[in-house]
N, C-alpha and C positions, 0 to 999 in steps of 0.2 A: 375630216375633209375641210374644216375651216382653218385650223391652226397649222397643220403640217405643211401645206404649200407655202405659207408665210415664213416658215422656219427653214425649209430646205429647197423651195422652188417647185414649180409645177412638174418639171420633167422627172425629178427624183420621186416625187409623190406618186405620179402615174406609175412609175416603175414598181414601187412598193405595193401599191394598191391593186394594180392589174395582175401582178404575178403572185401576190400573197406570200412573198418570201419574208424571211426574218433577217434582220441585220445582225452582224457580229458586233461585239462591243467596240472593236476598232473602227468599224464602219460608222457606227453611231457617233463615235468621237469625231471622225473625219467630217461627217455630215453636219456637225453642230447640234446634234440631238442630246448629247450629254457633254458635260464640261470636263469630266475626268473618268479614267478607267483604272481600277486597282485590282490586284489579285484577290481572290476570294478570302484568303487568310488575312489580308490587310483591311478588309472592308469595315469591320466593326471599329477598329482603331481609327481609321480615317474618318468615319462618320462621327465618332466622339470628338475628334480634333476639330472638324468643321462646326459641330454643335457648340463647342467651347468658344470658338471664334465669334459665332453669332450671338451668344449670350453676352459677350463683352461689349456689344454695340449699345448705343443709348436705348433705354427702355422705351418701347413703343415705336421706335423708328423703323424697324424692319417691315411692319405692316404698311406704313406710309410709303416706303420705298417700293414695295411690291405693287401697291395700288398705282403709284405713279408710273411704273414701268408698264403695267397692263393698259393704262389709259393712253399710252403713247400710240397705240394702234388705232384708236378712234378719234384722237384729237388732232387738230391742225397744229402747225408749228407755234403760232402765237399763243394758242390756248395752253399748249404744253409748257411753254416758257413761263407763262403766268403761274401755272401750278408749281413750277420749280422755284420760282422767285419767292 
């Protein structure tokens, strides 16, 4: 109830929570809940490919990027810009 309205808006959140329905993979993609949809038989290869790309980034930078992105919801613009600088 905290994150979902911030991701997809209050109207879509109400629709999901009050009807208790499940989303298809395509709907989840359209609503911005997932970034990519692949066929079942392609899933392992795609996961390996993404993991390989993440491993190639600077050591330790992924954790900092994730923390920075999460902080954006609680920081003001100036505070966030200071963290990014």
